[in-house]
C-alpha positions in Angstrom: 6.3 12.9 16.4 6.5 16.4 17.6 5.5 16.9 21.2 4.4 20.5 20.8 1.5 19.4 18.4 -1.8 18.9 20.4 -5.3 18.5 19.1 -8.6 17.1 20.2 -9.3 13.8 18.6 -7.3 11.6 16.3 -5.3 13.0 13.4 -1.8 13.3 11.9 1.1 15.6 12.8 1.1 18.5 10.4 5.0 18.6 10.5 6.0 15.0 9.9 2.7 13.2 9.1 2.9 10.6 11.8 -0.3 9.6 13.6 -1.0 11.5 16.8 -1.1 9.4 20.0 -3.6 10.1 22.8 -2.2 11.6 26.0 -4.3 9.3 28.1 -4.8 5.7 26.9 -8.3 4.3 27.2 -9.3 0.6 27.7 -12.2 0.8 25.2 -11.7 -0.9 21.9 -12.4 1.7 19.3 -11.9 1.2 15.5 -8.4 2.1 14.6 -8.2 4.2 11.4 -4.5 3.3 10.9 -5.3 -0.4 10.7 -8.2 0.2 8.4 -6.0 2.3 6.1 -3.1 -0.3 6.0 -5.6 -3.1 5.4 -7.0 -1.3 2.4 -3.5 -0.6 1.1 -2.5 -4.2 1.5 -5.5 -5.5 -0.5 -4.9 -3.0 -3.3 -1.2 -3.9 -3.4 -2.0 -7.6 -3.5 -4.5 -7.2 -6.4 -1.9 -5.2 -8.4 1.0 -7.5 -7.5 -0.5 -10.8 -8.5 -0.7 -9.9 -12.3 2.9 -8.7 -12.1 4.0 -12.0 -10.6 2.0 -13.9 -13.2 3.5 -11.9 -16.1 7.1 -12.2 -14.9 7.0 -15.9 -13.8 4.8 -16.8 -16.8 7.7 -15.8 -19.0 9.9 -18.4 -17.3 7.4 -21.2 -16.9 5.4 -20.8 -20.1 5.6 -18.9 -23.4 3.5 -16.1 -22.1 5.8 -13.5 -23.5 5.3 -14.9 -27.0 1.6 -14.2 -26.7 1.9 -10.7 -25.2 5.3 -9.6 -26.3 8.2 -8.6 -24.1 7.7 -4.9 -24.6 4.0 -5.0 -23.7 4.7 -7.2 -20.7 7.3 -4.8 -19.4 5.1 -1.8 -19.7 2.1 -3.6 -18.2 4.3 -4.6 -15.2 5.5 -1.0 -14.9 1.9 0.4 -14.9 0.7 -2.2 -12.3 3.8 -1.9 -10.0 3.9 1.9 -9.9 0.8 2.4 -7.6 2.1 -0.3 -5.2 5.4 1.5 -4.8 4.0 5.0 -4.5 
């Protein structure tokens, strides 16, 4: 974080994108927007990852690739995994 960046209220550093920390810590328990954002990202990633896991492991445990086809399975895994990585 860059020490020269100062603003009133929460936000992100315009130079590096890190969350700005308050100069004076308070004892009140306010909702943390970083935790809310990471929780939302976690659940989205989980929902998109479970089908990828089922498609990949299904090919080893069952004949799932025979039903769907290896090419379609690969493309579907690619489409589902891309938002998780980005």
